[in-house]
N, C-alpha and C positions, 0 to 999 in steps of 0.2 A: 580395684575400687574405682568408681566413677565420681568425679567432682564437677559440679556445675554451679556457677554464680550468675544470677540474673543481672546484677548491677555492677559487677567488677570483674576484672580479668583474673584468671588463675594466677596465684603467686605462691612463692615459698616463704615461710615464716622463719625468722632468725632471732638472734638475741636482741636486736634493736626493737623488735616488736613485743618484747616481754613486758607486760604491764607491771611486773614486780620491780624491774629495774627503774621504770619510770616513777614508780611510787617511792622507792627508797633512795634512788640516785646512785651515781657511781661512788660517791664518798662512803656510802654504807654498803658497798657491794659485797663486803665480807660477811654481812649478816645473813644467816641461813633463813631464807624466806620460804614460805610454803610453796611447793610445786603445784602446778595445775592438776596433775594427775598423781595418784599415790604411787610410791615406789615399792611399797611393801607387799609381799605375796601373802596369801592366807596360810595358816598353819598346815603343815603336811599331815595328811590323814592316812592312817593305815588300819587295816582290819586284822584282828588276831582271834584265833579260836579260843574257846573256853574262858578261863579267868586267869589273871596273872598269878604266877607262883610266888611264894613267900621270898624265895631267893632273888626274884627280879624286882622287888619293891624299891631297892636303893636306886634303881634307874629313874624313878619318877619323883618329881617335885610334889605332885598331888595325884590322888586317886579319887574320882568322883563316882559316887554310888547313888543312883536314883531308884526309889522304890514307890510302888503304889501306897496310898495312905494306909491301907490295911495290911501291907506287906511286912516281912521281916528279913533281915540279912541272911543270906544263905550260909550254911555251915562250911561250905567249900571255900569261902572267901579267905584270902591270906590274912592272918591275925584276926580270925573270927571273933575272939574274945573282946578285942577293942571295939569292933563294930557292934557287938551285942550290948556292951556297956553303953555305947553311944545311943543305941536305939532304946535302951531301957530307962533313959532319963524321963520318959513320959510318952504319952500317945502322940503320934505324928499327925499333924493336920496339913492340909494342902498348902504348899509353899514354905513349910518349915525347913530350915537348914541348920545342921549341926556339924561341928568339926572336932577332930581329935588328931593328935600327933601319934603316928604309928611308930612302933619300936623297931626301927632299922637304922643303919649307919647314916642314912641321909635325913632321918627324921621326916619322912614323907607325911604330907598333910592328907588326912582322910576327911572327905566332905560328904555328908549324908543329906539327901533331900527327899521330899515326898511330893507326889503329884497325884491328883485324882485321875483314875483311868479314863474317865469320860471327858477330861479337859480338852477344850478346843486348842487349835494351833497357837493362838495368842496367849492363852493361859499357860500352855506348856513352855513357850518361849520365855515368859516372865519367870517361871520357876527355874528354868535352866540359867537365866541371867543371874538369879540370886546365888546359885552354886558357883558360877564363874566369878562373880564379885567377891565371894568369900575366899576363893583361891587367890585372887589378885591382891586382896587386902593383906594376906599373910605371906604370899610369895609373889612380889611384884614382877619378877622376870622369870617365870617358869620356863624350863627348857624341854620338859617332857611331861605329859599329862595322860593318865589312863582314865577311860570311861567304862563304867559297868552299869548296865540297867537290868533290873529284875522285874519284868512285867510280862504280860501276855505276848506271845510271839507276834501277833498281829500289830502290836504297838511298838515293838522293839526298834524298828528302823526309824520311825518318827521321833522317838525319844532320844536315840543316839544322835540323829541329825540336829535336833534342837540343842543338845549339849555342845556339840561341835560348833554350831552357829554362834552360840553364846560366847564360847572361848575365842572364836575368831574375831568377834566384835569387840570384846573387852580387852584383848591383847593388841588390837590395832592402834597404831600411833596416829592420832588425829592431827591435822595440819596446824602448825604454829610457826611463829617468827622469832623464836628465842635465839639469842646469839650462840648459846651452847645447846646443841641438839643432843639429846640422850640417845645413845646407841641402843637399838632394840632388835630383837630377833624373834621371829614367830616360833612358837613351840611346836614340837611334834606331838600329835594327838593319836594315841592308840585306842581303838574301839574294840572291846572284847565281847565275844559271844556271837553266835550265828544270827544273821539277819539278812534282810534284803536291801540293806543300805547301799545306795549308789554313791561310791566315794567320789567319782568324778563330778557328778551333779552337785553333791554337797559342797565341794570346794569351789565350784563355779558360782554357786548361789552366794556363798560366804564372801567371795571376792567382789561380786556385784553389789552386795549389801554395803561393803566397805567403800566401794567407789561412790555410791550414792551419798553416803555419810560424809565422805571427804569433800565432794563437790558442794554439798549443802553448807559445810562449815567454813568454806573459803570466804575471806573478807570481800565486801562488795567492790573495793577498789583494786582487788586482784582478779576476781572473776567478774569482769565487765563483759559487754557484748562481744568485742573483738577477741578477748581471751577465750570466751566460751566457744566462739566459732573455730578458733585455732585448735582447741582440744578436741572438738568434733572431727576436724580434719585428721588429727593424729589417730583417734580411735577408728575412724573409717578406714584409714590406710592399714592399721594394725589388724583389723578384724574382717576386712573384705566387705565393708558396707558401702552403699551408694549414698552420696550426700549431695543435696541440692539446696542452695541458700537463696531465699527470696528476700532481697533487700527492700528498703522502704520505697525506692523508686518503682520497682516492679509491683509491690503491693498497692501503690497508688494507682498504677495503670489497671490493676485487677479490680480496684474498688473496695479495698479492705479498710474502710473508714473507721471501723471500731478499733482495730488494732492500732492504726495510725493516730487516733485520738489519744490513746494512752502514751504512745512514744513521742508525742508532739513536744513535750517540755524537755526532752533530753538535750544536752548541750551539743551532742554529735549525732549525725544521721547514720548510726551504725546498728540500729535495731533490725530485726528481721525474723522470719519464720524458717526454721531449718527442717528439711524433709530428709530423714534417714530411712533407708530401706535395707532389709536383710532378705536374701533369697538363698535357699539351700543349694548347695553345689549341684545336686542331682536334678534340680528344677530351675533351669536357667531360661525357660521359655519367655520370650519377650511379650509384654502385654498381659500376662497372667495376673489376675486380681489377687491382692494379698488376702490371707486368711484372717488376719488381725490388724487393727489399726490402734496404735498407742498415741495418746495425746497428752502432752505435759505442759503445765504452766511454768514459764521461765521468767517470772518477774524477779530480776536480779536485785532490786531493792524497791520497796514500796513505801513511799512517804505518805501515801494517801492522796497525793495531789492537792487540788484546791481545798478539799475537805481534809486538812492535814491531820495526821495521827498524833495523839499525845506521845510523850517520851516512852512510857512503858509499852505502848502498843507498837512503836516504831523500832525499838531496840533490836529486835531479832528479825527484822524484815529482810535481811540478806538471805534468810531461809525460805523466802516466798517462791523460790525457784525449785523447791524440793521435788515437786511433781515431775519436772523435766529431768532432774537427776535420776529419779527412779526409772523413768522411761529409758534414758540412755543406758543405765546399768542393766536393765532388763534386756535390751537389745544386744548388748555386749555378751551377756550370759547365754542368750540363745545362739549367738554366733559361735561362741567357744564350744558349746555342746553340739553344734551342727544340727539344731532342731529342724524337724521336717515340716516347718510351717513358713509361709511367706509373711513378712511383717513390715508394715509401714509405721514410721514414727514421725510425729509432728511436734515441734517445740516452738512455742511463741516466746521469743527472747527479747526483752526490753526492760526498762525501768519505768516506774510510775513516779515521775518527779514533780516537784513544785517549781513554778517559774512563770515568767510573763506569758508563755505560750501554753500553759496548762489548760486542758479542757475544763469547762465549767458546768455547774448544774444548769439545766434547762437547754443546753445545746442539743441539737439533733444531729446524729451521725448515722451513716448507712453502713451496714456490715457487708461482708463479701457475698453473703447469700441473698442480699437485697433487703434484709430486715432493717427498718428504721428504728432507732433507739433514742428515746428522750432521756438525757442524763439527769438523774436525780441526785446521785452522790458519787463523787469521783473516786471514792475508795471501794466501790463495788465493781471494779474493773474486771475481776475474775469471772463474774457471772455473765456480763453482757459482751465479753470478748469471745464467748463460745461460738456465736454464729460465724465468725471469721474462721476459727480453727476447725469447726466441725464440717464445713462445706466440703473440704477435700476428702476427709476420711469417709464421708457418707456418699460421695459421688460414685457412680459407676456400677450400681447394682444394689439389690435389696438384701442379699445374703452376705453380711459382713459383720464381724464383731469388732467393737471398739471399746477401749478401756482407757479411763483417765484416772491416774493416781493423783488425787488432790485432797486438800484438807476440806472437811474433817474426815472424810472416808473415801476410798476409791469408788468410782461409779463404773458399772459394767452393764452394757446393753447389747442385746443381740437382735 
């Protein structure tokens, strides 16, 4: 892993740099504070042929059965009579979820759901989420879950992966600062039936999803700019990524006026743009252009600046860095899977604060690409900071894909 800092010397981070200790103090050091990176692994995923035998039901806390809206439970299912009675309660519509207690020594929970065969990925995940929620409502700490899908072979892998992703998300312990941490253990998930499901990919994607959710949920006084840079160093070392940090002094020399206008009101000069790169092990040629550029918005807290947000709009503005969290998690997943693509990632990390130095409406600022911008509203920083962030991903040739996960929807251009 290569590390480069434009404005500071390379250093090692220790406990004294931990923003959590600075927040709570040594007197409260016994409080279990949220870690910067999640410690929990995703549920272990295994593939099993056929369907579970009746004798194996006591191994499971829950069995999930997903059917097409016009489908019926197979007679080969263990305790078919219970599933038939559950299905016979009425016609199944898209998104319907029903549950029954199966007749075994563990009183396994059977959960039946229905999905339209033509449902897109987002619809499918919503349905899968309903089944996972139903399981967790009845069995808060499941140890083993079985997944059965009865659909066309061409849909089977996608439906299985959606159910696994939902279980991985709903059983994941989100960060909290409670004094008594509840011990959790990810369940084992057995997927039944032949399919083309890639177990390794499904687990890597689920882990990346939980990483993005964990980072987005961290309080803004825990995930500040120095803490974000520190976790990027940890992830780069762990996954063999290249990291270069462009601090404010370097960005000023480059002429990144749009970004620096947003960071101007910060009490400390610690904002910057992080450049992460992933290169496949078999393609280490220097100077080769990346196939994809990922760009993530990393506003760690957005007050709105001079045009201050009202309370309701500001309450969840620690999540304004979700785009950068998705980019980081995506790069980690690609590295774990050894994807055969070269990827650059750019994260603009700062806060949009209110203070004496806040940029104001009618100011003129110049972006890194030379574009001059007349400020109309200080809470529109996401849109007019793009010229700073897009200059690098777009440089060096006309054949490059760049993707930006940002609200309200991801943008992709080729």
